[in-house]
MARBA-994086 format. One line per field, with one value per residue: residue in three letters; residue number from 1; x, y, z of N, C-alpha, C in turn. Coordinates in steps of 0.1 Angstrom, whole numbers. Layout:
BEGIN
code	ala / ...
pos	NUM / ...
nx	X / ...
ny	Y / ...
nz	Z / ...
cax	X / ...
cay	Y / ...
caz	Z / ...
cx	X / ...
cy	Y / ...
cz	Z / ...
//
This chain:
BEGIN
code	met / asn / pro / arg / thr / val / ser / leu / ala / asn / gln / thr / gly / gly / val / gly / lys / ala / thr / val / val / leu / thr / ala / ala / ala / thr / leu / thr / val / leu / thr / gly / cys / thr / asp / leu / leu / ser / glu / leu / asn / pro / val / pro / glu / ala / asp / ala / thr / val / thr / gln / ser / thr / thr / val / val / arg / val / ile / asp / gly / asp / thr / ile / ala / val / gln / pro / thr / asp / glu / leu / pro / ala / thr / asn / asp / asp / gly / asp / glu / his / val / val / arg / leu / leu / gly / ile / asp / ala / pro / glu / met / asn / phe / tyr / glu / ala / glu / asp / pro / glu / cys / gly / ala / gln / ala / ala / thr / asp / tyr / leu / ala / glu / leu / leu / pro / glu / ala / ala / ala / val / thr / val / val / tyr / asp / glu / arg / ala / asp / glu / thr / asp / arg / tyr / gly / arg / ser / leu / ala / tyr / ile / glu / ser / pro / glu / thr / glu / asp / ala / gly / leu / ala / met / leu / thr / glu / gly / his / ala / ala / ala / trp / val / pro / gln / ser / ala / pro / asp / pro / glu / arg / leu / pro / thr / tyr / glu / glu / ala / met / thr / thr / ala / gln / arg / asp / arg / thr / gly / ala / trp / ala / gln / cys / pro / ala / ile / gly / arg / ala / gly / ala / asn / ala
pos	1 / 2 / 3 / 4 / 5 / 6 / 7 / 8 / 9 / 10 / 11 / 12 / 13 / 14 / 15 / 16 / 17 / 18 / 19 / 20 / 21 / 22 / 23 / 24 / 25 / 26 / 27 / 28 / 29 / 30 / 31 / 32 / 33 / 34 / 35 / 36 / 37 / 38 / 39 / 40 / 41 / 42 / 43 / 44 / 45 / 46 / 47 / 48 / 49 / 50 / 51 / 52 / 53 / 54 / 55 / 56 / 57 / 58 / 59 / 60 / 61 / 62 / 63 / 64 / 65 / 66 / 67 / 68 / 69 / 70 / 71 / 72 / 73 / 74 / 75 / 76 / 77 / 78 / 79 / 80 / 81 / 82 / 83 / 84 / 85 / 86 / 87 / 88 / 89 / 90 / 91 / 92 / 93 / 94 / 95 / 96 / 97 / 98 / 99 / 100 / 101 / 102 / 103 / 104 / 105 / 106 / 107 / 108 / 109 / 110 / 111 / 112 / 113 / 114 / 115 / 116 / 117 / 118 / 119 / 120 / 121 / 122 / 123 / 124 / 125 / 126 / 127 / 128 / 129 / 130 / 131 / 132 / 133 / 134 / 135 / 136 / 137 / 138 / 139 / 140 / 141 / 142 / 143 / 144 / 145 / 146 / 147 / 148 / 149 / 150 / 151 / 152 / 153 / 154 / 155 / 156 / 157 / 158 / 159 / 160 / 161 / 162 / 163 / 164 / 165 / 166 / 167 / 168 / 169 / 170 / 171 / 172 / 173 / 174 / 175 / 176 / 177 / 178 / 179 / 180 / 181 / 182 / 183 / 184 / 185 / 186 / 187 / 188 / 189 / 190 / 191 / 192 / 193 / 194 / 195 / 196 / 197 / 198 / 199 / 200 / 201 / 202 / 203 / 204 / 205 / 206 / 207 / 208 / 209
nx	9 / 4 / 24 / 14 / -13 / -18 / -11 / -32 / -54 / -49 / -51 / -78 / -91 / -84 / -97 / -124 / -125 / -121 / -143 / -163 / -157 / -160 / -188 / -199 / -191 / -205 / -232 / -232 / -229 / -253 / -272 / -264 / -271 / -298 / -305 / -297 / -315 / -339 / -336 / -337 / -363 / -377 / -369 / -353 / -369 / -356 / -349 / -369 / -358 / -354 / -375 / -369 / -372 / -360 / -363 / -374 / -384 / -415 / -434 / -442 / -470 / -483 / -476 / -471 / -472 / -461 / -454 / -439 / -418 / -432 / -424 / -416 / -420 / -433 / -462 / -482 / -504 / -523 / -546 / -533 / -510 / -484 / -473 / -466 / -480 / -468 / -474 / -460 / -448 / -459 / -461 / -481 / -492 / -505 / -536 / -539 / -564 / -573 / -595 / -616 / -640 / -626 / -601 / -565 / -553 / -538 / -505 / -502 / -493 / -467 / -456 / -459 / -442 / -418 / -413 / -410 / -387 / -369 / -373 / -369 / -381 / -374 / -354 / -334 / -346 / -352 / -376 / -387 / -399 / -417 / -413 / -432 / -455 / -483 / -477 / -490 / -519 / -556 / -560 / -540 / -517 / -482 / -471 / -446 / -412 / -392 / -361 / -331 / -301 / -295 / -313 / -317 / -339 / -369 / -394 / -387 / -372 / -393 / -407 / -388 / -384 / -409 / -431 / -448 / -467 / -462 / -477 / -500 / -526 / -552 / -559 / -538 / -506 / -478 / -452 / -417 / -401 / -416 / -413 / -390 / -399 / -420 / -405 / -391 / -412 / -422 / -401 / -400 / -425 / -423 / -403 / -415 / -412 / -412 / -445 / -456 / -453 / -473 / -497 / -525 / -528 / -512 / -519 / -532 / -525 / -528 / -536 / -510 / -483
ny	-12 / 22 / 45 / 70 / 66 / 51 / 69 / 88 / 72 / 68 / 94 / 99 / 80 / 90 / 115 / 105 / 93 / 115 / 129 / 113 / 115 / 142 / 144 / 128 / 143 / 166 / 156 / 148 / 173 / 185 / 168 / 172 / 199 / 198 / 183 / 201 / 221 / 208 / 204 / 230 / 237 / 218 / 216 / 197 / 193 / 207 / 192 / 201 / 223 / 219 / 236 / 259 / 278 / 302 / 309 / 317 / 301 / 308 / 296 / 264 / 246 / 221 / 185 / 182 / 206 / 239 / 274 / 299 / 328 / 352 / 358 / 374 / 353 / 335 / 341 / 357 / 337 / 343 / 366 / 387 / 389 / 380 / 355 / 324 / 294 / 261 / 229 / 199 / 179 / 146 / 134 / 126 / 136 / 129 / 146 / 177 / 188 / 215 / 230 / 215 / 199 / 180 / 159 / 161 / 138 / 105 / 108 / 133 / 156 / 150 / 147 / 173 / 187 / 175 / 183 / 210 / 211 / 203 / 223 / 252 / 284 / 311 / 297 / 291 / 280 / 259 / 258 / 232 / 223 / 196 / 182 / 165 / 169 / 191 / 225 / 241 / 239 / 238 / 258 / 276 / 270 / 260 / 230 / 210 / 199 / 203 / 217 / 222 / 237 / 221 / 200 / 177 / 167 / 174 / 161 / 134 / 129 / 131 / 108 / 88 / 89 / 80 / 97 / 104 / 95 / 81 / 96 / 105 / 123 / 103 / 112 / 125 / 128 / 105 / 118 / 124 / 115 / 97 / 67 / 64 / 76 / 58 / 35 / 43 / 48 / 22 / 8 / 22 / 16 / -12 / -14 / -3 / 25 / 57 / 71 / 48 / 29 / 31 / 41 / 31 / 39 / 62 / 94 / 92 / 66 / 30 / 6 / -3 / -27
nz	0 / -7 / 11 / 15 / 14 / 37 / 57 / 53 / 60 / 87 / 97 / 91 / 108 / 133 / 133 / 134 / 160 / 176 / 170 / 181 / 209 / 214 / 208 / 229 / 251 / 247 / 248 / 276 / 288 / 281 / 294 / 320 / 323 / 320 / 343 / 363 / 358 / 364 / 391 / 400 / 394 / 408 / 437 / 463 / 493 / 524 / 556 / 583 / 608 / 643 / 663 / 688 / 719 / 741 / 776 / 809 / 840 / 855 / 873 / 886 / 878 / 879 / 879 / 852 / 839 / 833 / 839 / 820 / 814 / 793 / 758 / 727 / 709 / 725 / 734 / 760 / 780 / 799 / 814 / 827 / 814 / 821 / 820 / 802 / 794 / 794 / 784 / 792 / 767 / 758 / 783 / 812 / 843 / 876 / 885 / 901 / 907 / 909 / 902 / 909 / 931 / 945 / 961 / 954 / 929 / 935 / 941 / 930 / 943 / 950 / 925 / 915 / 933 / 928 / 901 / 905 / 919 / 899 / 881 / 892 / 902 / 881 / 868 / 839 / 809 / 780 / 756 / 737 / 706 / 690 / 658 / 649 / 662 / 673 / 680 / 698 / 720 / 722 / 740 / 737 / 750 / 749 / 735 / 744 / 749 / 778 / 785 / 804 / 817 / 840 / 837 / 813 / 800 / 812 / 812 / 807 / 830 / 849 / 843 / 847 / 874 / 883 / 885 / 866 / 837 / 804 / 777 / 751 / 734 / 718 / 693 / 684 / 667 / 673 / 692 / 687 / 708 / 722 / 722 / 738 / 762 / 768 / 774 / 796 / 814 / 816 / 829 / 854 / 863 / 866 / 885 / 906 / 912 / 927 / 925 / 916 / 935 / 953 / 941 / 922 / 896 / 874 / 864 / 832 / 828 / 829 / 855 / 878 / 873
cax	0 / 11 / 26 / 6 / -26 / -18 / -11 / -45 / -63 / -47 / -57 / -93 / -95 / -82 / -108 / -136 / -124 / -123 / -158 / -171 / -154 / -167 / -202 / -202 / -190 / -217 / -244 / -231 / -232 / -268 / -279 / -261 / -279 / -312 / -306 / -296 / -328 / -350 / -333 / -341 / -377 / -382 / -358 / -355 / -371 / -347 / -355 / -372 / -350 / -361 / -378 / -367 / -373 / -353 / -370 / -372 / -395 / -423 / -439 / -447 / -484 / -485 / -466 / -468 / -474 / -453 / -456 / -427 / -418 / -436 / -415 / -423 / -424 / -442 / -471 / -488 / -516 / -532 / -551 / -524 / -499 / -471 / -468 / -470 / -481 / -463 / -478 / -449 / -453 / -456 / -463 / -493 / -491 / -518 / -542 / -541 / -578 / -574 / -608 / -626 / -643 / -620 / -587 / -556 / -551 / -527 / -492 / -502 / -485 / -453 / -452 / -457 / -431 / -406 / -410 / -406 / -372 / -362 / -374 / -372 / -385 / -363 / -344 / -333 / -351 / -354 / -388 / -383 / -411 / -415 / -417 / -443 / -466 / -487 / -469 / -499 / -532 / -567 / -559 / -529 / -505 / -473 / -469 / -432 / -403 / -385 / -347 / -324 / -287 / -295 / -321 / -316 / -353 / -377 / -404 / -381 / -369 / -405 / -411 / -378 / -386 / -422 / -441 / -457 / -469 / -460 / -491 / -504 / -540 / -553 / -561 / -525 / -495 / -468 / -440 / -404 / -395 / -425 / -408 / -381 / -407 / -427 / -395 / -388 / -423 / -423 / -391 / -404 / -436 / -418 / -395 / -424 / -405 / -421 / -459 / -460 / -452 / -485 / -508 / -530 / -526 / -506 / -525 / -541 / -520 / -536 / -531 / -496 / -481
cay	0 / 35 / 51 / 82 / 62 / 47 / 81 / 94 / 64 / 70 / 107 / 98 / 73 / 100 / 125 / 99 / 91 / 128 / 133 / 105 / 120 / 155 / 142 / 123 / 154 / 175 / 150 / 149 / 187 / 188 / 161 / 179 / 211 / 194 / 179 / 213 / 228 / 201 / 207 / 243 / 237 / 209 / 215 / 187 / 200 / 204 / 188 / 212 / 224 / 218 / 250 / 261 / 291 / 303 / 317 / 314 / 296 / 316 / 288 / 251 / 245 / 207 / 176 / 181 / 219 / 250 / 287 / 306 / 342 / 354 / 365 / 376 / 340 / 328 / 351 / 354 / 329 / 347 / 380 / 397 / 390 / 378 / 341 / 316 / 281 / 250 / 215 / 190 / 169 / 132 / 128 / 129 / 134 / 130 / 159 / 184 / 191 / 228 / 236 / 205 / 197 / 167 / 160 / 157 / 124 / 99 / 111 / 146 / 166 / 146 / 150 / 188 / 191 / 171 / 191 / 223 / 209 / 202 / 236 / 262 / 297 / 319 / 288 / 292 / 267 / 259 / 251 / 225 / 217 / 184 / 184 / 156 / 173 / 204 / 234 / 246 / 232 / 247 / 268 / 284 / 265 / 253 / 215 / 210 / 194 / 214 / 213 / 232 / 232 / 210 / 189 / 175 / 165 / 174 / 150 / 121 / 128 / 128 / 94 / 79 / 89 / 75 / 108 / 107 / 84 / 84 / 97 / 116 / 121 / 93 / 118 / 133 / 119 / 102 / 126 / 116 / 109 / 88 / 54 / 65 / 79 / 46 / 26 / 48 / 45 / 7 / 5 / 27 / 8 / -25 / -13 / 4 / 37 / 69 / 69 / 34 / 20 / 33 / 45 / 21 / 45 / 76 / 101 / 84 / 53 / 20 / 1 / -7 / -41
caz	0 / -7 / 24 / 16 / 17 / 51 / 65 / 52 / 67 / 101 / 100 / 91 / 120 / 144 / 133 / 139 / 174 / 182 / 169 / 191 / 222 / 214 / 209 / 242 / 260 / 245 / 254 / 290 / 292 / 279 / 304 / 333 / 323 / 323 / 357 / 371 / 356 / 371 / 405 / 403 / 393 / 419 / 448 / 474 / 506 / 535 / 568 / 592 / 619 / 655 / 668 / 703 / 724 / 754 / 785 / 823 / 847 / 864 / 883 / 883 / 880 / 884 / 875 / 837 / 833 / 840 / 833 / 817 / 811 / 779 / 749 / 714 / 703 / 735 / 739 / 773 / 779 / 809 / 812 / 833 / 805 / 827 / 819 / 790 / 799 / 786 / 788 / 788 / 757 / 759 / 796 / 820 / 857 / 884 / 886 / 914 / 908 / 914 / 899 / 912 / 945 / 948 / 965 / 944 / 927 / 941 / 936 / 923 / 951 / 949 / 911 / 914 / 941 / 921 / 889 / 910 / 922 / 886 / 874 / 902 / 898 / 874 / 861 / 825 / 802 / 766 / 751 / 725 / 700 / 683 / 645 / 646 / 671 / 673 / 689 / 708 / 721 / 720 / 750 / 734 / 757 / 741 / 738 / 741 / 759 / 785 / 788 / 811 / 820 / 850 / 834 / 799 / 796 / 824 / 811 / 809 / 845 / 857 / 840 / 853 / 889 / 886 / 889 / 854 / 827 / 790 / 772 / 741 / 730 / 708 / 680 / 681 / 662 / 683 / 692 / 684 / 720 / 729 / 725 / 750 / 773 / 772 / 780 / 810 / 823 / 819 / 839 / 867 / 868 / 870 / 897 / 916 / 915 / 929 / 927 / 912 / 947 / 961 / 933 / 912 / 883 / 873 / 852 / 823 / 826 / 836 / 868 / 878 / 871
cx	9 / 12 / 17 / -9 / -28 / -19 / -25 / -55 / -62 / -53 / -72 / -98 / -94 / -93 / -121 / -136 / -127 / -137 / -166 / -169 / -161 / -182 / -207 / -202 / -201 / -230 / -244 / -234 / -247 / -275 / -277 / -270 / -293 / -315 / -306 / -309 / -339 / -348 / -338 / -357 / -384 / -372 / -362 / -357 / -361 / -355 / -358 / -363 / -359 / -363 / -377 / -368 / -367 / -361 / -367 / -385 / -402 / -428 / -442 / -461 / -488 / -474 / -463 / -470 / -467 / -457 / -442 / -429 / -422 / -425 / -423 / -428 / -433 / -451 / -478 / -501 / -526 / -536 / -541 / -512 / -485 / -466 / -474 / -469 / -476 / -468 / -467 / -454 / -449 / -457 / -476 / -491 / -504 / -523 / -543 / -555 / -580 / -588 / -619 / -628 / -638 / -606 / -578 / -555 / -539 / -514 / -491 / -493 / -470 / -448 / -450 / -445 / -418 / -402 / -406 / -391 / -364 / -362 / -378 / -375 / -372 / -352 / -345 / -337 / -352 / -367 / -386 / -396 / -407 / -420 / -429 / -456 / -471 / -479 / -478 / -512 / -543 / -567 / -548 / -516 / -495 / -473 / -455 / -424 / -396 / -371 / -341 / -310 / -286 / -303 / -322 / -331 / -362 / -388 / -399 / -377 / -381 / -409 / -401 / -380 / -400 / -432 / -450 / -458 / -467 / -474 / -492 / -519 / -541 / -554 / -548 / -515 / -485 / -456 / -428 / -399 / -404 / -420 / -398 / -388 / -414 / -417 / -392 / -399 / -424 / -413 / -395 / -416 / -432 / -411 / -403 / -417 / -415 / -435 / -463 / -459 / -465 / -498 / -513 / -529 / -519 / -512 / -534 / -536 / -528 / -530 / -517 / -495 / -478
cy	12 / 41 / 63 / 78 / 58 / 59 / 88 / 86 / 66 / 84 / 106 / 91 / 82 / 110 / 118 / 97 / 105 / 133 / 126 / 111 / 133 / 154 / 137 / 134 / 163 / 170 / 151 / 163 / 190 / 181 / 168 / 192 / 208 / 190 / 191 / 221 / 222 / 203 / 220 / 244 / 229 / 207 / 204 / 195 / 197 / 200 / 200 / 211 / 224 / 233 / 250 / 275 / 291 / 313 / 313 / 309 / 306 / 308 / 274 / 250 / 231 / 198 / 175 / 195 / 230 / 263 / 293 / 320 / 343 / 361 / 368 / 364 / 332 / 338 / 347 / 346 / 333 / 362 / 390 / 398 / 387 / 363 / 334 / 302 / 271 / 237 / 206 / 179 / 155 / 126 / 133 / 126 / 134 / 144 / 164 / 187 / 205 / 234 / 226 / 204 / 183 / 169 / 157 / 142 / 118 / 102 / 125 / 156 / 163 / 149 / 165 / 193 / 187 / 179 / 205 / 222 / 209 / 216 / 247 / 275 / 305 / 310 / 291 / 279 / 270 / 251 / 245 / 218 / 205 / 186 / 176 / 161 / 187 / 212 / 239 / 238 / 242 / 259 / 278 / 280 / 258 / 238 / 212 / 202 / 206 / 209 / 225 / 228 / 221 / 198 / 187 / 174 / 163 / 163 / 137 / 119 / 125 / 113 / 84 / 78 / 84 / 85 / 111 / 95 / 89 / 85 / 108 / 113 / 111 / 99 / 125 / 123 / 116 / 111 / 118 / 109 / 99 / 74 / 54 / 68 / 66 / 36 / 30 / 46 / 30 / 3 / 10 / 20 / -6 / -25 / -6 / 17 / 48 / 65 / 55 / 25 / 21 / 36 / 34 / 26 / 58 / 83 / 92 / 70 / 43 / 16 / -4 / -23 / -48
cz	0 / 7 / 26 / 20 / 31 / 60 / 65 / 60 / 82 / 105 / 100 / 104 / 132 / 145 / 138 / 154 / 181 / 182 / 179 / 205 / 224 / 216 / 222 / 252 / 259 / 250 / 269 / 295 / 291 / 290 / 318 / 334 / 326 / 337 / 366 / 370 / 364 / 386 / 409 / 403 / 404 / 429 / 458 / 487 / 517 / 547 / 577 / 604 / 632 / 660 / 683 / 706 / 738 / 763 / 799 / 830 / 856 / 875 / 877 / 887 / 886 / 878 / 860 / 831 / 841 / 833 / 832 / 814 / 796 / 771 / 736 / 707 / 712 / 741 / 752 / 771 / 790 / 807 / 817 / 824 / 810 / 827 / 806 / 795 / 789 / 792 / 783 / 779 / 760 / 773 / 802 / 834 / 864 / 885 / 900 / 917 / 914 / 913 / 902 / 927 / 949 / 953 / 953 / 942 / 933 / 934 / 930 / 930 / 949 / 935 / 910 / 921 / 934 / 909 / 894 / 914 / 909 / 879 / 884 / 895 / 892 / 868 / 846 / 819 / 787 / 763 / 738 / 718 / 692 / 669 / 641 / 653 / 669 / 683 / 700 / 708 / 720 / 730 / 748 / 742 / 747 / 745 / 734 / 752 / 766 / 789 / 796 / 813 / 830 / 846 / 819 / 793 / 808 / 823 / 813 / 824 / 853 / 855 / 847 / 868 / 893 / 890 / 877 / 845 / 813 / 784 / 761 / 738 / 718 / 694 / 676 / 676 / 674 / 682 / 691 / 697 / 727 / 732 / 737 / 762 / 778 / 779 / 794 / 819 / 826 / 830 / 853 / 872 / 873 / 883 / 909 / 921 / 917 / 932 / 924 / 924 / 955 / 953 / 923 / 898 / 884 / 861 / 845 / 821 / 834 / 849 / 867 / 878 / 885
//
């Protein structure tokens, strides 16, 4: 074969390979551009950040309810405008029956006293909302966990010491910490800790084992 013919064939083959490479690169660029456009049109939603509010304790109302200092994000829930009530999410303590012609339920005073020890007046606290649960109830009270520098989770402490039961309304979704709360209650119930040693029931929980 003529050397000139071989050289021409080699040159032609090289051009063909270059064309294939350039075509693939162009296709990849187009596909990448389409993907970017779709991402802009349909962005992947980011996970909601946990909502928290910092405030201080005004008073402990009972074993599962406290009043805190109102803020812009925690509006007053009373007529005097000097407190915002928080119902601890995921627990239920015996009722003090303040507005009933009945004595406090079994364990109610001990539960109230213990929560007051955990969260004394003027203590700094963080109100922590659960992404799965409503932030407020029909009375305007916050439904939240309460954390402080001394108490990582006041509700869990109440359960661990046998002063409250794990509970949420049947119509409400289960909050994130409920499995942990139920485990703590089961252990306290089994070991007859706190009110479980003398009360047939705590809050809305059934009779002890």
